[in-house]
C-alpha positions in Angstrom: -0.2 -0.3 0.3 1.2 3.6 -0.8 0.8 6.6 1.4 1.1 10.0 0.3 1.6 13.0 2.2 0.2 16.3 0.5 0.8 19.9 1.8 -2.0 22.6 0.5 -3.1 19.5 -1.8 -0.1 19.1 -3.4 1.9 15.9 -3.0 5.4 16.5 -1.3 6.1 13.0 0.0 4.7 9.2 -0.1 6.1 5.4 1.3 5.1 2.1 0.9 3.8 0.5 4.0 1.1 -1.9 4.9 -1.0 -0.1 7.6 0.2 2.7 8.5 3.5 5.5 7.8 5.5 7.8 9.3 6.8 11.0 7.3 9.6 12.4 9.2 11.1 16.2 9.2 14.5 16.3 10.1 15.0 19.9 11.0 12.0 21.7 10.6 12.1 25.8 9.2 8.9 27.8 8.8 8.9 27.2 5.4 7.7 23.3 6.8 4.7 25.2 8.5 1.4 24.6 6.4 -2.3 22.3 5.6 -0.9 18.6 5.7 -3.3 15.7 4.9 -2.8 12.1 3.5 -4.4 9.3 1.8 -3.5 6.0 0.4 -3.5 3.9 -2.7 -3.2 0.5 -4.1 0.3 -0.2 -4.8 -1.1 -2.3 -7.7 -3.2 -0.2 -9.1 -2.8 3.8 -8.1 -6.1 4.9 -9.1 -7.7 3.1 -6.4 -7.0 5.5 -3.7 -9.2 7.0 -0.2 -10.2 10.2 0.3 -7.8 12.9 1.6 -7.4 12.4 5.5 -8.8 16.2 7.5 -6.5 18.7 7.3 -4.0 19.4 9.8 -2.2 22.9 10.1 1.4 22.8 10.8 2.8 25.7 12.9 6.5 26.3 13.0 8.1 28.7 15.6 11.5 30.0 16.0 13.4 33.0 15.7 14.1 32.8 12.2 10.9 33.8 10.3 9.5 33.9 7.0 6.6 36.5 6.6 5.2 36.8 2.9 1.7 38.6 4.5 1.1 41.1 7.2 0.4 39.1 10.0 -2.5 41.5 10.7 -0.8 43.2 13.4 0.2 47.1 13.1 3.9 48.2 12.7 5.2 49.2 15.8 8.8 49.3 18.0 8.2 46.6 19.1 7.4 44.6 16.5 8.9 45.7 13.2 7.5 44.8 10.2 10.3 42.0 8.3 10.8 40.7 4.8 12.4 37.9 3.3 12.6 37.6 -0.7 12.9 34.4 -2.0 15.2 34.4 -5.2 14.8 31.8 -7.7 11.6 30.5 -7.6 11.2 26.8 -8.0 8.0 24.5 -8.3 8.7 23.5 -5.0 8.4 27.2 -3.6 4.7 27.4 -4.5 1.9 26.9 -1.8 0.3 28.7 0.9 2.1 30.9 3.3 1.6 32.0 6.7 3.6 33.8 9.1 4.3 34.5 13.3 6.1 36.9 15.4 7.1 36.5 19.2 9.0 38.4 21.6 12.4 37.0 22.7 11.3 37.3 26.3 8.0 35.2 25.9 8.7 31.7 23.9 4.9 31.9 22.6 4.3 32.2 19.5 1.4 34.5 17.7 -1.5 33.0 15.7 -0.8 33.3 12.5 -1.7 35.4 9.4 -4.0 34.8 7.1 -2.6 32.2 4.7 -0.8 33.4 1.4 -1.3 31.3 -2.1 2.2 31.4 -3.8 0.8 30.3 -7.7 3.6 29.9 -10.6 2.6 31.6 -13.7 4.6 29.6 -16.6 4.7 26.7 -15.4 1.3 23.9 -15.3 2.1 21.0 -13.2 -0.5 18.3 -13.3 -3.6 18.8 -11.3 -5.1 16.8 -9.3 -8.9 15.6 -9.3 -10.6 14.7 -5.7 -14.5 14.2 -4.6 -16.3 15.2 -1.7 -17.6 13.1 0.3 -16.1 10.0 -1.7 -16.3 8.3 -4.8 -19.5 6.2 -4.0 -22.3 8.4 -4.2 -26.1 8.2 -3.2 -28.7 8.7 -5.6 -30.1 11.6 -5.1 -27.4 13.4 -2.8 -24.3 16.3 -3.2 -21.4 16.1 -3.8 -18.5 18.2 -5.5 -15.2 17.7 -7.1 -12.1 19.8 -6.4 -9.2 20.4 -9.2 -6.0 21.3 -7.5 -2.7 23.0 -8.8 0.2 24.5 -8.0 -0.5 27.5 -10.7 -3.4 29.9 -9.7 -4.7 32.7 -12.3 -6.5 30.2 -14.5 -9.2 28.3 -15.8 -10.4 24.5 -14.8 -12.0 22.3 -17.1 -13.8 19.5 -15.4 -14.6 16.6 -18.2 -17.0 13.3 -17.7 -15.6 9.7 -20.4 -17.4 10.1 -22.9 -19.2 13.7 -23.3 -17.8 15.9 -25.8 -19.4 19.5 -24.0 -17.3 19.6 -20.7 -19.1 19.6 -17.0 -17.8 22.7 -16.2 -15.1 25.8 -16.5 -14.8 27.8 -13.9 -12.2 31.0 -13.8 -10.2 31.3 -10.1 -7.6 33.1 -9.2 -6.5 30.2 -7.1 -5.2 27.0 -7.5 -8.2 25.1 -6.2 -11.6 25.2 -7.9 -14.6 23.1 -6.8 -17.1 21.7 -9.4 -20.6 21.2 -7.5 -23.2 18.3 -8.7 -26.6 18.6 -6.8 -29.0 16.5 -6.7 -26.8 13.3 -8.2 -28.5 11.3 -10.9 -27.5 7.9 -12.3 -26.6 9.5 -15.4 -23.2 11.1 -12.9 -21.8 7.4 -12.9 -18.5 7.7 -15.2 -14.8 8.6 -15.1 -14.3 12.0 -14.8 -10.6 13.9 -15.3 -9.9 17.8 -15.2 -7.2 20.8 -16.6 -6.2 24.1 -16.2 -4.6 26.5 -18.5 -3.6 30.0 -18.0 -6.0 31.6 -19.6 -6.8 32.9 -22.9 -8.0 31.0 -26.0 -4.5 30.3 -27.2 -2.7 29.2 -24.2 -1.7 25.6 -23.6 -3.7 23.5 -21.4 -2.0 21.8 -18.4 -1.9 17.7 -18.9 -5.2 15.8 -17.5 -5.2 14.9 -14.4 -5.1 11.0 -13.4 -9.1 9.6 -14.0 -11.4 9.4 -11.0 -14.4 6.9 -11.0 -17.8 7.7 -10.0 -20.4 5.3 -8.6 -24.0 6.1 -8.2 -25.3 3.9 -5.6 -29.2 3.9 -4.8 -30.8 3.0 -7.8 -31.8 0.0 -9.1 -33.4 -0.1 -12.8 -35.3 -2.9 -14.7 -33.3 -4.8 -16.3 -33.9 -6.2 -19.6 -34.3 -9.8 -21.0 -33.5 -10.5 -24.7 -31.7 -14.2 -26.0 -30.1 -15.4 -29.0 -30.2 -16.7 -31.3 -33.8 -17.1 -31.4 -36.6 -17.4 -28.7 -37.6 -20.3 -31.4 -34.8 -22.6 -30.4 -34.2 -26.3 -32.0 -34.4 -29.4 -29.5 -30.6 -29.9 -28.8 -29.2 -26.2 -30.2 -27.7 -23.9 -27.9 -29.5 -20.4 -26.7 -28.3 -17.8 -24.7 -30.1 -15.2 -22.3 -28.5 -11.7 -21.7 -30.4 -10.1 -18.7 -28.9 -6.2 -19.0 -29.5 -3.1 -17.0 -27.6 0.2 -16.6 -26.4 -0.6 -12.7 -22.6 -2.2 -12.8 -21.2 -4.6 -10.3 -24.2 -6.6 -9.4 -25.5 -9.8 -9.2 -28.0 -10.7 -12.0 -30.2 -14.0 -11.7 -32.3 -15.9 -14.1 -35.7 -17.9 -13.2 -37.8 -19.8 -15.1 -41.9 -19.5 -14.0 -42.6 -22.6 -12.6 -39.6 -23.5 -10.9 -38.5 -21.7 -7.3 -34.7 -23.0 -8.3 -33.1 -20.0 -10.6 -31.6 -21.2 -13.5 -28.8 -19.5 -13.3 -26.8 -17.0 -11.1 -23.9 -14.9 -12.3 -21.7 -12.5 -10.4 -20.4 -9.4 -12.8 -18.8 -6.1 -12.6 -20.2 -5.0 -15.9 -23.7 -4.4 -16.3 -24.7 -6.9 -18.4 -24.5 -11.0 -17.4 -24.6 -14.1 -20.1 -26.9 -17.5 -19.6 -26.0 -20.5 -21.4 -27.9 -23.2 -22.0 -26.2 -26.2 -24.2 -28.3 -29.1 -25.4 -32.0 -27.6 -25.4 -34.8 -30.3 -24.2 -38.1 -30.1 -24.2 -38.5 -29.2 -20.3 -36.4 -25.9 -21.6 -39.9 -24.0 -23.3 -41.2 -21.8 -21.0 -41.4 -18.1 -19.6 -38.5 -16.4 -18.2 -37.3 -13.4 -16.7 -34.0 -12.0 -14.7 -33.6 -9.7 -12.0 -30.3 -8.4 -10.4 -29.1 -6.5 -7.0 -25.8 -4.6 -5.7 -24.6 -8.0 -3.8 -24.9 -9.3 -0.3 -27.5 -11.3 1.7 -29.8 -8.3 2.6 -29.9 -6.1 -0.6 -32.7 -5.4 -2.2 -33.2 -6.7 -5.7 -34.8 -4.7 -8.5 -38.0 -5.4 -10.6 -38.1 -8.5 -12.4 -37.7 -8.1 -16.2 -40.5 -8.4 -18.8 -41.4 -11.6 -19.6 -40.2 -13.6 -22.4 -41.7 -16.9 -23.7 -39.0 -19.3 -25.2 -40.6 -22.6 -27.3 -38.2 -25.8 -28.1 -39.5 -26.6 -32.0 -38.5 -29.8 -34.1 -39.6 -33.2 -35.5 -37.5 -34.6 -33.0 -39.1 -33.0 -29.9 -42.5 -35.1 -31.1 -40.6 -38.2 -31.5 -39.2 -37.4 -28.2 -42.3 -37.4 -26.4 -44.0 -40.5 -28.0 -40.7 -42.6 -27.5 -41.2 -41.6 -23.7 -44.8 -41.9 -23.9 -44.1 -45.7 -25.1 -41.2 -46.5 -23.1 -43.7 -45.8 -19.9 -46.4 -48.0 -21.3 -43.8 -50.8 -21.8 -42.6 -50.2 -18.4 -46.1 -50.8 -16.9 -46.7 -53.7 -18.9 -43.4 -55.1 -17.2 -45.3 -54.4 -13.7 -48.2 -56.6 -14.9 -49.0 -59.9 -15.8 -48.8 -60.0 -19.6 -52.6 -61.7 -19.8 -53.6 -58.9 -18.5 -51.6 -56.0 -20.4 -53.4 -54.8 -23.3 -51.8 -52.3 -25.2 
């Protein structure tokens, strides 16, 4: 499992561990102050990742200060304004900055100033896309996408895979924007990604973020049932039932009218399940329906599909009935005295 440490939403470190990871700062300076959070992801599939933890604000105190914004206190002889320029700005210098002050005689630091966001205007890093509250959202609920980068003063665009028109566009002077979706419908399920650029029609956009899969739960649509090659099938042939719905990751069950036990059950991560019946016999003639549910013993199944009639045809079917009837009469004859049986 991979654990990633974020500062102001931007990855700064990662470690491989089973259940817990520690991130050590050997020599803390004022530049380490900021808002930290973390998340974990599957080592084999980085797309499978958790929601970021709650933010933890780290305040660094000491004699060396690096203020980038007024602390909110008026300048006095006791508390003069101090400036500390950043020369040769680097990508890692982008982020949120605050400043503090304290008196030499009082070792307790002041409250941090309001944060100041330093962004890069000529370097477009790959953005990150997250969702709140999580990527499994209930039908009719509220959720929001967050597209974040180290550059600001840009235009952010959210896309859904398979759709030409963007889900949303936000112009912002910050490095993080929100795309709110309210209320959530089943059509919101899918894969999303975002990118940004520095404004203007001719500006070059950034790379796309990693895709984020959104699954809308809490709805089970009525499935459809079809059969191939035809609902009229010859004795001894093969027939395949297809149960299909708009929900994925479900369990599909095929039933035949008049029978308690299902014809078959298929667990599928897709929106369609296949039930193959080979060597069709006369007993397969009848009415079939299917339904699905989201798995688990307590889950509520969907409505049944419309009934589908299957008819087994062919002369062999009639011959089979005659042979069966004849064999039955022969067995009865064998059990009776021969001088009593009249066939």
